[in-house]
C-alpha positions in Angstrom: -59.9 56.4 -70.2 -62.5 53.7 -69.9 -66.0 53.9 -68.6 -65.1 52.9 -65.1 -62.6 55.7 -64.8 -65.1 58.3 -66.0 -67.7 57.1 -63.6 -69.0 59.4 -60.9 -68.9 58.1 -57.3 -71.9 56.0 -56.8 -74.1 56.2 -53.7 -73.3 54.0 -50.8 -75.3 50.9 -50.1 -78.0 51.2 -47.5 -76.6 51.2 -43.9 -78.3 47.9 -43.2 -75.9 46.1 -45.6 -72.9 46.9 -43.4 -72.4 48.7 -40.1 -70.0 51.1 -41.7 -69.4 51.7 -45.4 -66.3 49.8 -46.6 -65.6 48.5 -43.0 -65.1 44.9 -44.2 -63.2 46.0 -47.3 -60.7 48.0 -45.3 -60.1 45.0 -43.1 -58.3 43.6 -46.2 -57.4 46.5 -48.4 -56.9 50.2 -48.0 -57.6 51.0 -51.6 -57.2 49.8 -55.2 -55.3 52.0 -57.7 -55.0 52.0 -61.4 -51.8 53.5 -62.8 -51.4 54.3 -66.5 -48.8 55.8 -68.8 -49.4 59.4 -69.9 -47.3 60.7 -72.8 -46.9 64.1 -71.0 -46.8 63.1 -67.4 -45.3 59.6 -67.5 -46.8 57.3 -64.9 -50.1 58.8 -63.7 -52.8 57.8 -61.2 -55.9 57.1 -63.2 -58.1 55.9 -60.4 -58.2 55.4 -56.6 -61.1 53.3 -55.2 -63.0 53.7 -53.0 -63.3 57.2 -54.2 -63.2 58.8 -50.8 -59.9 57.1 -49.7 -57.3 59.8 -49.4 -53.7 59.2 -50.4 -51.2 62.0 -49.9 -49.6 63.5 -53.1 -46.3 62.0 -52.0 -47.9 58.5 -51.7 -49.6 58.8 -55.0 -46.3 59.8 -56.7 -44.5 56.9 -55.1 -47.2 54.4 -56.0 -47.1 55.6 -59.6 -43.4 55.0 -59.9 -43.4 51.7 -57.9 -46.2 50.3 -60.0 -44.2 50.2 -63.3 -41.0 48.3 -64.0 -38.0 50.6 -63.7 -36.0 50.9 -67.0 -38.4 48.4 -68.6 -36.7 46.6 -71.5 -39.7 46.6 -73.7 -40.8 43.1 -73.0 -44.5 42.4 -73.6 -47.0 40.7 -71.5 -48.0 40.6 -67.8 -45.8 41.1 -64.8 -46.6 40.7 -61.1 -44.5 42.0 -58.2 -44.8 43.7 -54.8 -43.5 46.8 -53.1 -43.5 48.3 -49.6 -44.0 52.0 -49.1 -43.6 54.3 -46.1 -46.8 55.9 -45.1 -46.7 59.7 -45.1 -49.0 62.3 -43.6 -49.3 60.9 -40.1 -51.5 58.1 -38.8 -54.4 57.4 -41.1 -57.9 56.7 -39.9 -59.5 53.6 -41.2 -63.0 52.2 -41.4 -61.7 49.0 -39.8 -61.1 49.5 -36.1 -60.0 46.0 -35.0 -56.2 46.3 -35.6 -55.4 45.7 -32.0 -57.4 42.5 -31.7 -56.0 41.2 -35.0 -52.4 42.0 -34.1 -52.7 40.4 -30.7 -53.7 37.1 -32.2 -51.7 37.1 -35.4 -48.1 35.9 -35.7 -45.6 38.8 -35.2 -44.5 38.3 -38.8 -48.1 38.8 -40.2 -49.3 41.8 -38.1 -51.0 44.6 -39.8 -48.4 47.4 -40.5 -49.1 50.8 -38.9 -46.5 52.9 -40.8 -46.2 51.2 -44.2 -48.4 50.1 -47.1 -47.8 47.0 -49.2 -48.5 47.3 -52.9 -49.4 44.3 -54.9 -49.0 45.0 -58.7 -50.3 43.4 -61.9 -48.7 45.3 -64.8 -49.6 44.8 -68.4 -47.7 46.0 -71.5 -49.0 45.0 -74.9 -48.9 46.5 -78.4 -52.0 48.7 -79.1 -52.2 50.7 -82.4 -55.0 52.8 -80.9 -52.6 54.3 -78.3 -50.4 57.3 -79.4 -47.4 55.5 -78.0 -48.3 52.2 -79.7 -48.5 50.4 -76.4 -51.1 49.7 -73.7 -49.3 50.1 -70.4 -51.3 49.9 -67.2 -51.0 48.6 -63.6 -53.7 47.4 -61.2 -52.4 47.8 -57.7 -53.9 46.5 -54.4 -52.8 48.6 -51.5 -52.9 47.0 -48.0 -51.3 47.0 -44.6 -51.3 43.2 -44.6 -48.3 41.2 -45.8 -50.5 38.6 -47.5 -48.4 38.4 -50.7 -49.7 35.0 -51.9 -53.4 35.9 -51.3 -53.3 39.3 -53.0 -51.2 38.2 -56.0 -53.7 35.3 -56.5 -56.6 37.7 -56.3 -54.9 40.0 -58.9 -54.6 37.0 -61.2 -58.4 36.7 -61.2 -59.4 40.3 -61.5 -56.7 42.1 -63.4 -57.0 40.3 -66.8 -60.8 40.8 -66.7 -60.3 44.5 -66.0 -57.6 45.0 -68.7 -59.2 42.9 -71.4 -62.8 43.9 -71.2 -62.3 47.4 -69.8 -65.7 47.1 -68.1 -66.6 48.7 -64.8 -65.9 45.4 -62.9 -63.6 46.9 -60.4 -66.4 48.5 -58.4 -68.3 45.2 -58.4 -65.2 43.4 -57.2 -64.6 45.9 -54.3 -68.3 45.5 -53.3 -67.7 41.7 -53.2 -64.6 42.2 -51.0 -66.7 44.4 -48.7 -68.9 41.4 -48.0 -65.9 39.2 -46.9 -65.6 38.4 -43.2 -62.5 40.2 -41.7 -59.3 38.1 -41.3 -59.4 36.4 -37.9 -56.3 34.5 -37.0 -57.0 30.8 -36.7 -60.0 30.8 -39.0 -60.5 29.3 -42.4 -62.4 31.7 -44.6 -64.2 31.4 -47.9 -63.8 34.5 -50.0 -66.1 34.8 -53.1 -64.9 37.0 -55.9 -65.9 37.0 -59.6 -67.6 33.6 -59.5 -64.7 32.0 -57.7 -64.4 31.1 -54.0 -60.9 31.5 -52.6 -60.4 29.5 -49.4 -57.6 30.5 -47.0 -56.7 29.9 -43.4 -55.4 33.0 -41.5 -52.4 32.0 -39.4 -52.6 32.4 -35.7 -50.0 33.1 -33.0 -50.8 29.9 -31.2 -50.1 27.8 -34.3 -47.1 25.4 -33.8 -44.3 26.8 -36.0 -43.7 24.8 -39.1 -46.9 22.9 -38.8 -49.2 22.5 -41.8 -52.4 24.6 -41.7 -55.4 22.7 -40.4 -57.5 21.6 -43.4 -61.2 22.3 -43.2 -63.5 20.1 -45.2 -66.7 22.0 -44.4 -67.4 23.0 -48.0 -71.2 22.8 -48.0 -73.0 25.1 -50.4 -69.8 26.1 -52.1 -70.4 26.3 -55.8 -68.1 26.3 -57.6 -65.5 24.3 -55.7 -63.1 26.6 -53.9 -59.6 27.7 -55.0 -57.7 26.6 -51.9 -54.5 28.6 -51.2 -52.1 26.7 -49.0 -50.9 29.9 -47.4 -51.8 33.6 -47.4 -48.1 34.7 -47.4 -45.6 32.0 -48.0 -43.5 32.1 -51.2 -41.9 29.2 -53.1 -38.7 29.5 -51.0 -36.8 26.9 -53.0 -37.4 28.6 -56.3 -36.4 32.0 -54.8 -33.2 30.7 -53.3 -32.1 28.3 -56.0 -29.1 30.3 -57.2 -27.8 30.9 -53.7 -28.5 27.5 -52.0 -24.9 27.0 -51.0 -24.9 30.4 -49.3 -28.2 30.1 -47.4 -26.3 30.0 -44.1 -24.6 33.3 -44.9 -27.8 35.0 -46.0 -29.6 33.8 -42.8 -26.8 35.3 -40.7 -26.9 38.6 -42.6 -30.7 38.9 -42.1 -30.4 37.9 -38.4 -27.9 40.6 -37.8 -29.9 43.3 -39.7 -27.1 43.9 -42.2 -27.8 46.2 -45.2 -28.3 44.2 -48.4 -28.9 45.3 -51.9 -30.6 42.7 -54.2 -29.9 43.6 -57.8 -32.3 41.7 -60.1 -33.3 41.7 -63.8 -37.0 42.4 -63.0 -39.2 43.7 -60.2 -40.7 40.2 -59.9 -37.3 38.6 -59.1 -36.3 41.6 -56.9 -39.5 41.5 -54.8 -39.6 37.8 -54.4 -36.0 37.5 -53.3 -36.3 40.3 -50.7 -39.6 38.8 -49.3 -37.9 35.4 -49.2 -35.0 36.9 -47.3 -37.2 38.7 -44.7 -39.2 35.5 -44.2 -36.2 33.2 -43.5 -36.0 34.3 -39.8 -39.5 33.1 -39.0 -40.9 32.8 -36.3 -38.5 35.7 -35.3 -39.8 38.9 -36.7 -37.5 40.8 -39.0 -37.4 44.3 -37.4 -35.5 46.2 -39.9 -36.8 48.1 -43.0 -37.1 46.4 -46.3 -38.2 47.4 -49.8 -39.0 44.5 -52.1 -38.8 46.9 -55.1 -37.1 50.3 -55.1 -36.7 52.8 -57.9 -34.5 55.9 -58.5 -37.7 58.0 -58.2 -38.4 57.0 -54.7 -38.5 59.9 -52.2 -36.0 58.0 -50.0 -33.5 57.5 -52.9 -31.0 60.1 -51.5 -31.4 58.7 -48.0 -30.1 55.3 -49.1 -27.7 56.2 -51.8 -25.7 59.1 -50.4 -22.4 58.2 -48.8 -22.0 59.2 -45.2 -18.7 60.7 -44.0 -17.0 57.4 -44.9 -18.1 54.4 -46.9 -20.2 51.8 -45.1 -18.1 49.6 -42.9 -19.2 46.3 -41.6 -19.4 47.7 -38.0 -20.5 51.2 -38.9 -23.3 52.5 -36.8 -24.4 55.0 -39.5 -25.5 52.5 -42.2 -29.2 51.9 -42.8 -30.5 48.6 -41.6 -32.5 47.8 -44.7 -32.8 45.3 -47.6 -33.6 46.9 -50.9 -34.5 45.2 -54.2 -33.6 47.1 -57.4 -33.5 46.5 -61.1 -32.0 49.7 -62.6 -28.3 49.2 -63.5 -27.7 52.7 -62.2 -27.9 51.3 -58.7 -24.7 49.3 -59.2 -22.8 52.6 -59.2 -24.8 54.4 -56.5 -24.9 51.5 -54.0 -21.5 50.0 -54.5 -20.5 51.4 -51.1 -22.9 49.0 -49.4 -21.3 46.1 -47.6 -23.4 43.3 -49.1 -24.7 43.1 -52.6 -26.6 40.1 -54.1 -26.8 40.1 -57.9 -29.2 37.5 -59.3 -30.4 36.5 -62.7 -33.9 35.4 -63.8 -35.4 32.8 -61.5 -35.8 29.4 -63.2 -38.5 26.8 -62.8 -37.8 24.8 -59.7 -36.9 21.6 -61.6 -33.6 23.1 -62.8 -30.7 24.1 -60.6 -29.0 27.3 -62.0 -25.3 27.7 -61.6 -24.7 28.7 -58.0 -23.5 32.3 -57.6 -20.1 32.8 -56.1 -19.0 35.0 -53.1 -16.9 37.8 -54.5 -15.0 40.7 -53.1 -16.6 44.1 -53.2 -13.8 45.6 -55.2 -14.8 43.3 -58.1 -18.1 45.1 -58.4 -17.9 46.9 -61.7 -20.4 49.4 -63.1 -23.1 47.9 -65.5 -21.4 44.6 -66.2 -21.7 43.0 -62.8 -22.1 39.2 -63.0 -24.4 37.3 -60.6 -22.8 36.8 -57.2 -22.7 37.8 -53.6 -20.3 40.8 -53.2 -19.3 41.0 -49.6 -16.3 40.6 -47.3 -18.5 39.0 -44.6 -17.2 35.9 -42.9 -19.9 33.6 -41.5 -19.9 32.6 -37.8 -21.4 29.2 -38.5 -20.4 26.5 -40.9 -22.5 25.4 -43.9 -25.0 22.6 -43.6 -23.7 20.4 -46.4 -26.3 17.7 -45.5 -29.2 20.1 -46.4 -27.6 21.1 -49.7 -26.9 17.5 -50.7 -30.5 16.6 -49.8 -31.9 19.5 -51.9 -29.6 18.6 -54.9 -30.8 15.0 -54.7 -34.3 16.2 -54.7 -33.7 18.0 -58.0 -32.2 14.9 -59.6 -35.3 12.9 -58.4 -37.7 15.6 -59.6 -39.0 16.1 -56.1 -42.0 18.6 -56.2 -41.1 22.2 -55.6 -43.4 22.5 -52.6 -41.6 19.6 -50.9 -38.2 21.2 -51.6 -39.5 24.5 -50.2 -40.9 22.7 -47.1 -37.4 21.1 -46.5 -35.7 24.5 -46.8 -38.3 26.3 -44.6 -38.0 23.5 -41.9 -34.2 23.9 -41.9 -34.4 27.7 -41.5 -37.1 27.4 -38.8 -35.0 24.9 -36.8 -31.9 27.1 -37.2 -33.8 30.2 -35.9 -35.4 28.2 -33.1 -32.0 26.8 -32.0 -30.7 30.3 -31.9 -33.7 31.9 -30.1 -34.6 29.2 -27.5 -31.6 29.9 -25.2 -32.6 33.6 -25.3 -36.2 32.6 -24.4 -35.1 30.4 -21.5 -32.9 33.2 -20.1 -35.5 36.0 -20.4 -38.1 33.7 -18.7 -35.7 33.4 -15.8 -35.8 37.2 -15.3 -39.5 37.0 -14.5 -40.3 37.4 -10.7 -41.7 34.3 -8.9 -45.4 34.2 -8.6 -45.2 34.0 -4.8 -43.5 37.5 -4.9 -46.8 39.0 -6.2 -49.0 40.3 -3.4 -52.1 42.5 -3.5 -50.4 44.8 -0.9 -47.5 46.0 -3.0 -46.9 47.1 -6.5 -46.0 44.3 -9.0 -42.3 43.3 -8.7 -39.9 44.4 -11.5 -38.6 42.2 -14.2 -34.9 41.8 -13.7 -32.6 43.4 -16.3 -31.2 41.5 -19.3 -27.5 41.1 -18.7 -25.6 39.9 -21.8 -22.7 38.4 -20.0 -25.0 36.5 -17.6 -26.8 35.1 -20.7 -23.5 34.1 -22.3 -22.6 32.0 -19.3 -25.8 30.0 -19.7 -24.8 28.9 -23.2 -22.2 26.3 -22.1 -25.0 24.1 -20.6 -28.1 25.4 -22.4 -26.8 26.7 -25.8 -27.9 26.1 -29.4 -25.5 23.1 -29.6 -28.2 21.1 -27.8 -30.7 21.4 -30.7 -28.5 22.2 -33.7 -25.7 20.2 -35.3 -24.1 23.2 -36.9 -20.7 24.1 -35.5 -19.1 27.5 -35.4 -18.7 30.6 -33.3 -22.2 30.8 -31.7 -21.0 33.2 -29.0 -19.7 35.7 -31.6 -23.0 35.5 -33.4 -24.9 36.3 -30.3 -22.6 39.3 -29.5 -23.3 40.7 -33.0 -27.0 40.0 -32.7 -27.2 42.1 -29.5 -26.2 45.1 -31.6 -28.9 44.6 -34.2 -32.5 46.0 -34.4 -33.8 42.4 -34.4 -32.5 41.8 -30.9 -34.0 45.2 -29.8 -37.4 44.3 -31.4 -37.4 40.8 -29.9 -36.5 42.1 -26.4 -39.0 44.9 -26.4 -41.8 42.5 -27.5 -40.9 39.9 -24.8 -40.5 42.6 -22.1 -43.9 44.0 -23.0 -45.6 40.6 -22.8 -44.0 39.8 -19.5 -45.0 43.2 -18.1 -48.6 42.5 -19.1 -48.5 39.1 -17.5 -47.2 40.6 -14.3 -50.0 43.2 -14.2 -52.6 40.5 -14.9 -51.3 38.3 -12.0 -51.2 41.3 -9.7 -54.8 42.2 -10.6 -55.8 38.6 -10.0 -54.1 38.7 -6.5 -56.0 41.9 -5.7 -59.3 40.3 -6.7 -58.7 37.2 -4.7 -57.8 39.3 -1.6 -61.0 41.4 -1.9 
């Protein structure tokens, strides 16, 4: 164990340096963990920093297992991936108390989680004759409730090699630097100094126009060295992630929209976590309201919950199935999860200049233990037809060596417009349920929002349906009916009803003030 891990907790900085110790740090991260391999214990927690941050034993055990590749094949080098972990032990107090304000201003898809942690992992395995096992195996893990995968993985690329190679007590210094950062405020561009580098990011805001590029800020005075500008705190290279399934992007979008259970079987936690995160992001700006685990292992405390068959195998319309997307790498899952209705098996992701062979849709009964070939194993039939124009455009982009970020932007724009075409009729209908402003008087309680009636909504589609903004043909009505039974509809409706209720209360209060 190196000097940092043996170090005793150091005294806090004087109160004048920060209103609360670690207040700004906890606006970004809950803690940093170092997980190592112990010959007797297996994966073991070597360090949690800040020292006074309390993880439950269940959380520590889960982080240890999720921080190492499952059934690792012995490959050497560095690996980065992400996981999502259910918080245990009840609501946790935090030094950072502005969750409500941040969540009110942030896009729904980027709100700070209240019941889950995200883990961002940098794992290193190299030969080391000084170790009994002959290998150095260690992970540096950033634990946060913010889904800023791009920012935190970029941060790890800066700090993890320094920590692993020099084994100096640099982690505490890095955490102290993070504790000087301004908290994430939606709409602001921030300069975040760490280890002699300035990371420049813009925090997305709820009022941003969906699909627009972030506003570039050129106020870089007194910034030495020049900043490392991240184009996004959270967006992945969608084109690279979806390359092997481009011709099935319509099916995957529908499965995500309907909250269908999906298993992503991948050769590595990197591919697993990126594919799951890409899938959950393809509904933006609609929030994916189901559970998802970018990387999941057989040691997870919820393993039995997701792998035990119910009274009957999962059926497409079964109400007992879990609404979750899980990413796995251990071949054992092929056997234990073969009763799931949708299984996506992918190989290693290639550089975005190549187009790997497109996986085929196969029947679930073709799923064989341990030798499953890449493919989408499902009996699902899509409601909408494929957008062949988009696929041709992306394929032409590969031939012309179009940059990956441009290809990703095309794909993201297509998914955004598809989601907006689907959700705009719902937005128009729910807005019609709002009482008229003239019905609000200071002498009575605020009027009630009228109930959402599915059949009334369906009648509006003939004249105000998605066909007005989307060229895709298909059974839109059937898709809406299935959507009404999904957690994504429930989450969308609850959020919109809450916002409308708050608006009514504000208008009622305004009427009372004017009458006083």
